[in-house]
C-alpha positions in Angstrom: 0.0 0.0 0.0 1.3 3.4 -0.9 1.2 5.9 1.9 0.6 9.5 0.7 1.0 12.5 3.0 -0.3 16.0 2.5 1.6 19.1 3.4 0.4 22.7 3.4 1.6 23.2 -0.2 -0.4 22.5 -3.3 1.6 19.4 -4.1 1.2 15.9 -2.8 4.4 14.3 -1.6 4.9 10.5 -1.2 5.9 9.7 2.4 8.9 7.5 2.4 8.9 6.3 6.0 6.2 6.3 8.7 6.7 5.2 12.2 4.5 2.4 13.8 3.2 4.9 16.4 2.0 7.3 13.7 0.2 4.5 11.8 -1.4 3.2 15.0 -2.6 6.6 16.1 -3.9 7.4 12.6 -5.7 4.1 12.5 -7.3 4.5 15.9 -8.5 8.0 15.0 -9.7 7.0 11.6 -11.4 3.9 13.0 -13.4 5.7 15.8 -14.1 8.6 13.5 -15.6 6.3 11.0 -17.6 4.4 13.6 -18.9 7.6 15.1 -20.2 8.8 11.8 -22.0 5.5 11.0 -19.5 4.6 8.3 -19.8 1.2 6.7 -16.0 0.9 6.2 -14.5 -2.3 7.4 -11.4 -2.1 9.7 -8.9 -2.6 6.8 -10.5 0.1 4.7 -10.7 2.4 7.7 -7.0 2.0 8.4 -6.2 2.6 4.7 -8.4 5.7 4.7 -6.7 7.0 7.9 -3.2 6.5 6.4 -4.0 9.1 3.8 -4.3 11.9 6.4 -1.0 11.2 8.3 0.8 14.5 8.8 3.8 15.0 6.5 7.2 14.4 8.1 8.6 17.9 8.5 12.2 16.9 8.9 13.0 17.1 5.2 11.2 20.5 5.0 13.3 21.8 7.9 16.5 20.6 6.2 15.5 22.3 3.0 14.7 25.6 4.6 17.9 25.5 6.7 20.0 25.4 3.5 21.3 28.9 2.9 21.8 30.2 -0.6 24.7 32.5 -0.9 24.2 35.5 -3.2 27.1 37.6 -4.3 26.8 41.3 -4.7 27.9 42.9 -7.9 31.2 44.0 -6.4 31.9 40.4 -5.1 31.1 39.1 -8.5 33.7 41.4 -10.1 36.3 40.5 -7.6 35.6 36.8 -8.2 36.0 37.3 -12.0 39.1 39.4 -11.6 40.9 37.0 -9.2 39.8 33.8 -10.9 41.1 34.7 -14.3 44.0 36.9 -13.1 42.7 40.0 -15.0 43.4 43.7 -14.5 40.6 46.2 -14.6 40.8 47.0 -18.3 40.8 43.3 -19.3 37.9 42.5 -16.9 35.9 45.4 -18.3 36.5 44.2 -21.8 35.5 40.6 -20.9 32.2 42.0 -19.5 31.6 44.2 -22.5 31.6 47.3 -20.4 33.8 50.4 -20.0 36.3 50.8 -17.2 34.3 53.6 -15.5 31.3 51.2 -15.4 33.5 48.5 -14.0 34.6 50.8 -11.2 31.0 51.8 -10.5 30.0 48.2 -10.2 32.9 47.6 -7.8 31.6 50.3 -5.6 28.3 48.4 -5.3 26.0 49.9 -7.9 24.4 47.0 -9.7 24.0 46.9 -13.5 20.7 48.1 -14.9 20.8 46.5 -18.3 19.4 43.0 -18.4 21.9 41.9 -21.0 24.8 43.1 -18.7 23.2 41.2 -15.8 22.9 38.0 -17.8 26.4 38.2 -19.2 27.9 39.0 -15.8 26.2 36.0 -14.2 27.4 33.8 -17.1 31.0 34.9 -16.6 30.8 34.4 -12.9 29.6 30.8 -13.3 32.6 30.2 -15.6 35.0 31.9 -13.2 33.9 29.6 -10.4 34.6 26.5 -12.6 38.0 28.0 -13.7 39.0 28.7 -10.1 38.2 25.1 -9.1 40.8 23.9 -11.5 43.4 25.2 -9.0 45.8 26.3 -11.8 49.3 27.3 -10.8 49.3 30.1 -13.4 45.6 30.9 -14.2 46.6 34.0 -16.1 48.7 31.9 -18.5 45.7 30.5 -20.3 43.0 33.2 -20.4 44.2 34.8 -23.6 46.1 31.8 -25.2 44.4 30.7 -28.5 43.8 27.1 -27.5 40.5 26.4 -29.1 40.6 26.6 -32.9 42.3 30.0 -32.8 40.0 31.3 -30.1 41.1 31.9 -26.5 39.1 31.4 -23.3 38.9 35.1 -23.0 37.3 35.6 -26.5 34.9 32.7 -26.0 33.7 34.0 -22.7 33.4 37.5 -24.0 31.1 36.2 -26.8 29.1 34.3 -24.2 30.3 30.9 -25.4 30.1 28.1 -22.8 33.3 26.2 -22.2 33.0 22.5 -22.2 34.4 20.2 -19.5 36.8 18.8 -22.1 38.2 22.2 -22.8 38.7 22.9 -19.1 40.4 19.6 -18.7 42.8 20.5 -21.5 43.7 23.7 -19.7 44.3 21.7 -16.5 46.5 19.3 -18.4 48.6 22.0 -19.9 49.0 23.7 -16.6 50.3 20.5 -15.0 52.7 19.9 -17.8 54.1 23.4 -17.8 54.3 23.3 -14.0 56.4 20.2 -14.2 58.6 21.8 -16.9 59.2 24.8 -14.7 60.0 22.6 -11.7 62.5 20.5 -13.7 64.1 23.7 -15.0 64.5 25.1 -11.5 65.9 21.9 -10.3 68.4 21.8 -13.1 69.4 25.4 -12.5 69.9 24.7 -8.8 73.0 22.6 -9.7 74.5 25.0 -12.1 77.7 26.7 -11.1 79.0 30.1 -12.0 81.3 28.5 -14.6 78.2 27.0 -16.3 76.6 30.5 -16.5 79.8 31.9 -18.0 79.9 29.2 -20.6 76.4 30.1 -21.7 77.4 33.7 -22.1 80.6 32.9 -24.1 
């Protein structure tokens, strides 16, 4: 038998687990209620009828309402974009298709009024979060490098093109390889003597 519970909302939610106490209480109330009204329901039908009015378990609702959604202000969004991609103010303004004065105005907390600007900024913020999660050693190394059929990450984002997981994985792979190359180069240079340096200059 499927037990259905009703909440205060307009939707009906299936109740996944009901305690024995709840079922017994609901059955007793339903049984005596039916008997008192002269109902012709048999005990099994009465219990099944009573089960439909078991109060909805509020634990899940409490968990859902306790989840806090973090909203970023426009200034926080710009800081996230700037830091994630390693951009200066001019480059960030270009990426967002706005002027530098407008970028500084947004940094002071004045939100964009144009719906297109709001949409594009939210899009770039979502991509900046993904990019920052790559934990690149040099994030600024890849933002304007033409890695994708002659297009860079910067140009694609500026046009509002979504970057695929495969493309982000490629950036991560390049960062790891270049980090290893830099590390091996530093290790090699650590053992170079002054004579080696003079030989290179000769």
